[in-house]
C-alpha positions in Angstrom: 115.2 68.5 58.3 117.7 67.1 61.2 119.0 70.4 61.2 115.4 72.3 61.2 114.7 69.8 63.9 117.8 70.8 66.1 117.4 74.4 65.0 113.5 74.3 66.7 114.5 72.5 69.7 117.7 75.1 70.6 114.9 77.9 70.0 112.3 75.7 72.2 113.4 78.0 75.4 113.5 81.6 74.1 110.1 80.7 72.5 108.7 79.4 76.1 109.9 82.3 77.9 108.4 84.8 75.0 105.1 83.2 75.9 105.4 83.2 79.2 106.3 87.1 79.0 103.3 87.8 76.6 101.3 85.9 78.7 102.7 88.1 82.2 102.0 91.5 79.7 98.9 90.2 78.6 97.2 90.2 82.2 98.6 92.8 83.5 97.6 95.3 80.7 93.9 93.7 80.6 91.7 96.5 82.2 94.2 98.4 83.2 92.5 101.9 83.0 89.1 100.4 84.1 90.0 100.2 88.1 89.4 103.5 90.0 91.9 106.3 90.5 93.0 105.7 94.2 94.5 108.6 96.7 98.1 107.1 96.5 97.9 106.9 92.4 96.6 110.2 92.8 99.8 111.6 94.3 102.0 109.6 91.7 99.9 111.5 89.0 100.6 115.0 90.5 104.2 114.2 91.1 105.0 112.8 87.5 103.0 115.2 85.8 105.2 118.2 87.6 102.4 119.6 90.0 103.1 120.7 93.4 100.2 121.4 96.3 101.1 125.5 95.9 100.2 125.4 92.2 96.9 123.2 92.6 93.7 125.2 92.7 92.2 125.3 96.3 89.9 126.9 98.6 87.7 127.9 95.4 85.0 125.6 93.3 85.6 123.4 90.6 83.8 122.2 87.7 84.7 118.4 87.5 85.0 119.3 83.7 88.8 120.9 85.0 90.1 118.2 86.5 92.4 117.4 83.3 94.0 120.6 84.0 95.0 119.6 87.2 96.7 116.1 85.7 97.9 118.5 82.5 101.8 117.4 82.5 104.0 120.2 82.9 107.2 119.8 80.5 110.5 120.8 80.8 111.0 119.8 83.7 114.7 117.9 85.2 114.8 115.2 87.3 116.1 117.6 90.0 112.9 119.7 90.2 110.8 116.8 90.2 112.9 115.1 93.4 112.6 118.8 95.1 108.9 118.3 94.9 108.8 114.5 96.2 111.4 115.5 98.8 109.2 118.5 100.3 105.4 117.0 99.6 105.5 113.2 100.4 108.0 110.2 101.8 109.2 108.6 99.2 112.5 108.5 97.0 112.3 110.6 93.9 113.9 107.7 90.9 110.5 106.0 90.2 108.4 109.6 89.8 111.5 111.0 87.5 111.5 107.6 85.0 107.4 108.4 85.3 108.2 111.9 84.1 110.4 111.1 81.5 107.8 108.0 80.5 104.8 110.7 80.2 106.7 112.8 78.3 108.1 110.5 75.6 104.5 108.8 75.5 102.4 112.2 75.4 99.3 110.2 76.2 96.6 113.2 76.4 93.5 112.0 77.6 94.6 108.5 78.0 97.0 109.3 80.6 95.8 106.7 83.5 96.6 104.1 81.3 99.6 105.2 80.2 101.2 105.9 83.9 99.9 102.4 84.9 101.7 100.8 81.9 105.3 101.8 83.2 104.6 99.6 86.8 102.8 96.7 84.5 106.0 96.7 81.8 108.4 96.4 85.3 106.3 93.7 86.3 106.9 92.0 83.5 110.5 92.5 83.7 110.4 90.8 87.1 109.3 87.7 85.4 112.2 87.6 83.6 114.7 88.3 85.9 113.1 85.3 88.6 113.2 83.2 85.5 117.4 84.3 85.4 117.2 84.1 89.4 116.1 79.9 89.2 118.0 79.1 86.4 121.2 80.5 88.2 120.1 79.4 91.7 118.8 75.9 90.8 117.9 74.1 87.2 116.0 75.1 84.3 112.9 73.7 84.8 112.8 75.8 88.4 113.5 78.8 86.2 110.2 78.1 84.4 107.8 77.6 87.3 109.2 80.3 89.3 108.4 82.7 86.1 104.9 80.5 85.5 104.2 81.6 89.1 105.1 85.6 89.1 103.0 85.0 85.4 99.7 84.3 87.2 100.2 85.4 90.8 97.6 87.6 91.9 99.4 89.4 93.9 101.7 90.2 91.3 99.0 91.2 88.7 97.9 93.6 91.4 100.9 95.4 92.2 101.6 95.7 88.0 98.3 97.7 87.6 99.3 100.3 90.2 100.6 103.5 88.9 103.1 103.4 92.3 106.8 102.1 92.7 106.0 98.5 93.7 107.2 96.8 90.5 110.2 98.6 89.4 111.9 97.7 92.9 110.6 94.3 93.1 112.2 94.2 89.6 115.8 95.0 91.1 115.4 93.1 93.9 115.1 89.8 91.9 118.0 91.3 89.7 120.1 91.7 92.5 119.2 88.1 94.1 120.5 86.9 90.9 123.8 88.6 91.5 124.0 87.8 95.1 123.8 84.0 93.6 126.3 84.3 91.4 128.8 85.6 94.3 128.1 82.8 96.2 128.8 80.5 93.2 132.4 82.2 93.1 133.0 81.8 96.8 131.7 78.4 97.1 134.2 77.6 94.1 137.1 79.0 95.4 136.2 77.0 98.3 136.1 73.8 96.7 139.1 74.4 94.7 140.9 75.1 98.3 139.5 71.8 100.0 140.6 70.2 96.7 144.4 71.1 98.1 144.5 73.3 94.3 146.0 76.7 94.9 144.1 79.8 93.5 143.3 83.1 93.3 140.2 84.4 94.7 137.6 84.4 91.9 136.6 88.2 91.8 134.7 89.4 89.4 134.2 93.0 89.3 131.3 93.4 87.0 129.3 90.6 89.0 129.8 93.2 92.1 130.0 96.3 90.8 126.2 95.4 89.0 125.1 93.7 92.6 125.8 97.5 93.8 124.2 99.5 91.3 121.1 97.2 91.4 120.9 97.7 95.3 121.5 101.6 94.9 119.1 102.1 92.6 116.5 100.6 94.5 117.1 102.5 97.6 116.4 105.4 95.3 112.9 103.9 94.4 112.1 102.5 97.8 112.7 102.8 101.4 112.0 99.4 101.8 114.3 98.3 100.0 116.8 99.4 102.7 114.9 96.1 104.4 116.3 94.2 101.0 119.9 94.8 101.1 120.2 94.1 104.7 118.5 90.6 104.2 120.7 90.1 101.8 123.7 90.8 103.6 122.8 88.8 106.4 121.7 85.9 104.0 125.2 85.8 102.8 126.9 86.0 106.3 124.7 83.2 107.5 125.9 81.3 104.6 128.9 82.0 105.3 128.7 80.7 108.4 127.3 77.5 107.5 129.5 77.0 105.1 132.5 77.9 106.5 134.7 79.0 103.8 138.2 79.9 103.9 137.7 83.6 102.6 140.8 85.4 101.7 141.6 88.9 102.9 140.7 90.1 99.3 137.2 88.6 99.2 136.0 90.3 103.1 137.6 93.6 100.9 135.4 93.1 98.2 132.2 92.7 100.5 133.3 95.9 102.4 133.6 97.8 99.6 130.3 96.8 98.2 128.7 97.6 101.2 130.7 100.6 101.5 129.9 101.4 97.4 125.8 101.2 98.7 126.3 103.6 101.4 128.5 106.2 99.5 125.9 106.2 96.9 123.0 106.7 99.1 125.0 109.6 101.2 123.1 112.7 99.1 119.7 111.3 99.9 120.3 110.3 103.6 119.4 113.6 105.3 116.0 113.5 103.5 115.9 110.0 104.3 116.2 110.7 108.1 113.7 113.9 107.7 111.3 111.7 106.2 111.7 109.4 108.9 110.5 112.2 111.3 107.1 113.3 109.0 103.5 112.4 110.2 102.3 110.9 106.9 103.2 107.1 108.0 101.0 107.5 111.6 98.4 105.9 110.0 100.4 102.6 110.7 100.1 103.1 114.4 96.9 101.3 115.7 94.4 103.1 117.3 94.5 102.0 121.3 95.7 98.3 120.2 94.0 95.3 122.2 95.3 92.1 122.1 94.0 91.1 119.2 95.8 94.2 117.4 99.4 92.5 119.0 98.6 89.3 117.3 97.0 91.2 114.0 101.1 91.0 112.2 100.9 87.3 112.6 98.2 86.4 110.4 98.0 89.2 108.5 101.7 88.2 107.4 99.7 84.9 106.7 97.0 86.5 104.6 99.8 88.1 102.6 101.4 85.0 101.9 98.3 83.5 101.0 97.6 86.2 98.5 100.5 85.6 96.6 98.7 82.7 95.0 95.0 83.1 95.3 92.7 85.6 95.8 89.0 84.7 96.3 86.6 87.7 96.6 85.8 88.6 100.5 85.8 92.2 100.6 82.5 93.9 100.3 81.2 90.7 99.7 77.7 89.1 100.9 78.3 86.4 103.8 77.5 83.6 101.8 80.3 84.5 99.0 82.5 85.6 102.1 82.0 81.6 103.6 82.8 79.9 100.5 86.0 82.3 99.5 87.6 82.1 103.0 87.2 77.8 103.0 88.2 77.2 99.4 91.0 79.4 100.2 92.0 77.8 103.5 91.5 74.2 101.6 93.9 75.7 98.8 96.7 77.0 101.2 96.7 73.7 103.6 97.0 71.6 100.2 99.6 73.8 99.0 101.6 73.8 102.5 101.7 70.1 102.2 103.2 69.9 98.8 106.0 73.0 98.9 106.9 70.9 102.4 107.0 68.0 100.3 108.8 69.5 97.5 111.3 71.1 99.7 112.3 68.2 101.4 113.5 66.6 98.1 115.2 70.2 97.0 117.0 69.9 100.6 118.0 66.3 99.4 120.1 68.1 96.2 123.1 68.7 98.3 124.2 70.8 95.5 121.4 73.1 95.5 121.8 74.0 99.4 123.7 76.9 99.3 120.5 78.4 97.0 118.6 77.3 99.6 120.2 78.5 102.5 120.5 82.0 101.0 117.2 82.8 99.2 115.3 81.2 102.6 118.0 83.2 104.9 116.7 86.7 102.9 113.2 85.9 102.7 112.8 85.1 106.7 115.2 88.0 107.5 112.8 90.3 105.6 109.6 88.6 107.7 111.7 88.9 110.5 112.4 92.7 109.9 108.3 93.6 108.8 107.7 91.9 112.0 110.4 93.8 114.6 108.9 97.6 112.7 105.5 95.9 114.2 106.1 94.9 117.4 109.2 97.5 118.4 108.9 100.5 116.1 105.1 100.0 116.7 104.0 100.5 112.7 102.2 97.7 111.6 103.5 97.4 108.2 101.9 93.8 107.6 98.2 95.4 107.0 98.9 96.4 104.0 99.8 93.3 101.9 101.3 95.6 98.5 104.8 95.6 100.7 105.3 92.2 100.7 106.8 93.1 97.4 110.1 93.1 99.1 110.2 89.4 99.8 107.9 88.3 97.1 111.0 87.3 94.4 112.4 85.2 97.4 109.4 83.1 98.5 108.0 82.9 94.1 111.7 81.4 93.5 111.8 79.0 96.4 107.9 77.8 95.9 108.8 77.4 92.0 112.0 75.0 92.2 109.8 73.1 95.2 106.7 72.5 93.3 109.3 71.4 90.1 111.8 69.6 92.1 108.4 67.5 93.2 107.7 67.2 89.6 111.1 65.4 88.8 110.9 63.1 91.5 107.6 62.1 90.2 105.4 62.4 92.9 102.5 64.1 91.8 104.4 67.4 91.6 103.6 67.8 88.0 99.8 68.0 88.7 100.1 69.8 91.9 102.4 72.7 89.7 99.4 72.6 87.1 96.8 73.2 89.9 98.9 76.0 91.2 99.4 77.7 88.3 95.3 76.9 87.5 94.3 78.8 90.5 96.8 81.5 90.1 95.4 82.2 87.1 92.0 82.6 87.7 92.5 84.7 90.5 94.6 86.7 88.2 91.4 86.8 86.5 89.4 88.3 89.5 91.8 90.8 90.1 92.0 92.3 86.7 88.4 92.3 86.4 88.1 94.1 89.9 87.0 91.4 92.2 89.6 91.3 94.5 92.4 93.3 95.6 89.6 96.8 95.5 90.9 100.1 95.7 91.2 101.4 99.5 89.1 104.4 100.7 86.6 102.7 97.4 86.4 106.0 95.4 84.0 104.4 92.9 81.7 103.4 96.0 82.0 106.9 97.1 81.0 108.6 93.9 77.8 106.2 93.4 77.0 107.3 97.6 77.7 111.3 96.6 75.9 111.3 92.6 72.4 108.9 93.7 70.4 112.0 95.3 71.4 114.3 92.4 70.6 111.0 89.6 67.4 110.8 91.6 66.2 114.1 91.6 68.3 116.5 88.8 70.0 118.8 91.8 73.6 119.2 91.2 76.1 118.2 93.4 78.6 120.2 95.4 81.5 118.2 97.3 83.4 120.2 99.9 86.5 118.4 101.2 88.2 119.9 104.3 92.3 119.0 104.0 94.9 119.8 106.3 97.5 117.9 103.7 98.1 117.1 100.1 97.0 113.2 101.1 93.4 114.6 102.1 93.2 116.4 98.9 94.5 113.4 96.7 91.4 111.5 98.9 89.6 114.1 97.3 90.9 114.4 94.0 90.1 110.5 93.5 86.4 110.9 94.4 86.1 113.7 91.9 87.4 111.7 88.9 84.8 108.8 90.1 82.2 110.9 90.4 82.9 112.8 87.0 82.5 108.9 85.4 78.6 109.6 85.9 78.2 112.6 84.0 76.8 110.7 81.2 73.6 109.5 82.8 73.1 113.2 84.6 73.5 114.8 81.6 70.9 112.5 79.7 68.7 113.4 82.8 68.9 117.2 82.6 69.1 116.9 78.7 65.0 115.1 79.2 64.0 117.5 82.1 65.2 120.5 80.9 65.7 120.3 76.6 69.1 122.0 77.1 71.5 121.8 74.4 74.5 119.0 75.1 77.2 121.6 75.0 75.5 124.3 77.6 77.7 125.2 80.9 74.8 124.1 83.0 75.4 120.4 82.1 79.3 120.4 81.4 79.8 121.7 85.2 76.9 120.8 87.0 79.1 118.8 89.9 81.5 121.1 91.2 84.3 120.3 93.9 86.3 122.4 96.5 89.1 121.9 99.1 89.1 124.1 102.0 91.6 124.3 104.7 91.1 122.9 108.1 94.4 124.0 109.6 92.2 126.5 111.9 89.4 124.0 112.9 86.2 123.0 111.6 84.8 126.6 112.6 86.6 128.3 110.1 85.8 126.0 107.5 82.4 126.6 107.8 82.8 130.2 108.2 85.4 129.9 104.6 82.3 128.0 103.2 79.8 130.8 103.7 81.9 133.5 102.3 83.4 131.0 99.1 81.9 131.8 95.8 79.6 129.0 95.1 78.0 129.4 91.4 75.9 125.8 91.4 72.1 127.2 91.1 69.8 126.0 94.3 68.8 123.8 95.4 71.4 121.8 95.3 73.1 118.2 97.4 76.3 119.6 99.1 78.6 116.4 100.5 80.9 117.5 103.1 84.6 114.8 103.2 85.4 115.3 107.1 88.1 113.6 109.6 88.2 110.3 110.3 85.6 109.4 113.2 83.4 112.1 113.0 79.9 111.6 113.0 76.5 113.0 111.7 76.5 114.6 115.6 79.6 116.2 115.3 78.7 118.3 111.8 76.8 121.6 112.3 73.1 121.0 111.9 72.9 123.7 109.3 75.5 125.7 106.9 75.2 128.7 104.9 76.6 128.9 101.3 76.0 131.6 98.7 73.4 131.6 96.3 75.0 132.7 92.5 72.1 134.7 92.0 72.8 137.0 94.7 76.8 137.1 95.0 77.5 140.2 96.9 74.5 138.9 99.4 75.8 137.9 102.4 74.8 133.9 102.6 71.5 132.9 104.2 70.7 130.1 102.2 70.6 127.2 104.8 71.9 123.7 104.0 70.4 121.2 106.4 71.9 118.0 107.4 70.1 115.0 106.4 70.6 112.7 109.4 70.3 109.3 106.9 72.8 111.2 104.3 76.0 109.9 106.7 78.5 107.6 105.2 82.2 106.7 106.0 84.9 104.4 104.0 87.5 105.6 106.3 87.1 109.5 106.3 83.3 110.1 106.5 80.9 112.4 103.8 77.6 113.5 105.1 74.8 115.0 103.2 73.6 118.9 103.0 70.4 119.6 101.4 70.5 123.5 100.2 67.3 125.2 99.9 67.6 128.9 98.9 65.8 131.5 100.6 
């Protein structure tokens, strides 16, 4: 019996870690495919299924029933081919897209391709939990590992990133492991330092596996996301800052190891460096530049950074909410943040009093502060406000999670209410994560579900078919239209039921399957050419119909023509003479404007 009890005690840490990981997995796969597919995820789907802009069916009307063919997996492609597509049609490194292509090829998901696409980032998010547990055990003490991992399990920010079919959780995992490697490097340098202080002669402790692992992790991260450059710079500055503070008598061999490690990262990245330099000149990131910035825009990076920190621990419904709900959520969030800030401050003081832990504190705190400084420098010096996008905080989230976990657990060990505080933080995080997975917070950009409902409403109320025209000048705008179309397709069942009742048509008739269409028209030559192309385009839907036109940001109802011309499918050879009159009440805008026209036969 004693042997069994001893065995159970020895297995308890492993069992607890498994429970944490399973809890994190459950939160991340819950409702994984129920939220809308938004613009960036559409781009992921196109690149990772082997599609390019030149093989998309543009400048023609498409039935929404054919959308799955656009996202059909193309077998037989190499990572080099995927990388070439990413290099020319996006501003991202290729590794995540190559991994996703192999992942989809292995799963062969079929109709469940959206769930399969989001599953890979979710699993990387679970891996980041295990990595943070390892980081905090190494940097602080075992209970700090549990608390840090627990914070990441229930962090609404981490859950949100894990449910996006994008390349955020994979670099977060790599950065966390790289920080663990950096802590081990620091430990080795510190051991040599203390050995020398005692007057003992010892050779510098250099473990090639640790250094090579640190180089490899950082190099891989550079091929996943460009912002990992910021993480590498911050790691190096944090290590140098610790060296300046601690002043260990490093040998030439140790300095050479640092120089070789950095050289290895640079040499390993040289093949992609020209692509990075070309991407920097691309206009895809110009949306981060404030339009005619005023003094409030100059302050925005500061309070947006604070909001980003808040969302790592609590996320209550504030987006698109009634004013009473907005006020209540804001007040509760402020109260929690003030309370949490005090708990972390008290815990940090106790943690700092542990002299043996100070090197790790300096390293992780230095890393986190360096990345935040880099973010603010990009916002104020380069005038590109990346703080407006909370998801980019994945770069320094492991540092904040590690320090917060250690501070809260140190309070608990000191019996100053820390255990209760830790439980409250975990409970608030869990409730916030439940809101995330159920679509209450971190709503999708450009709201494709709301746009689709607005577009479908006139057709649902009248039984008329719907045509959508998206004016595009880039693949990003095509992806935006596809995100709207994917959500619009979800509204087919009620539309089909309505048609069955009115027309007594068969369930499999083409009229029901294809009564909604979308077309992408190039606006490179201006909107007069778009209207001319629309008038000449073969239009398969019977008249009357509702026509929606998605245009450029900033366009208002008065910027659209009062009337548009389209072809009648009954008379395909006749010049377009059917007039689509603008509906002054049919203007909407969620980032991009979309205007309703009502088309009648002539």
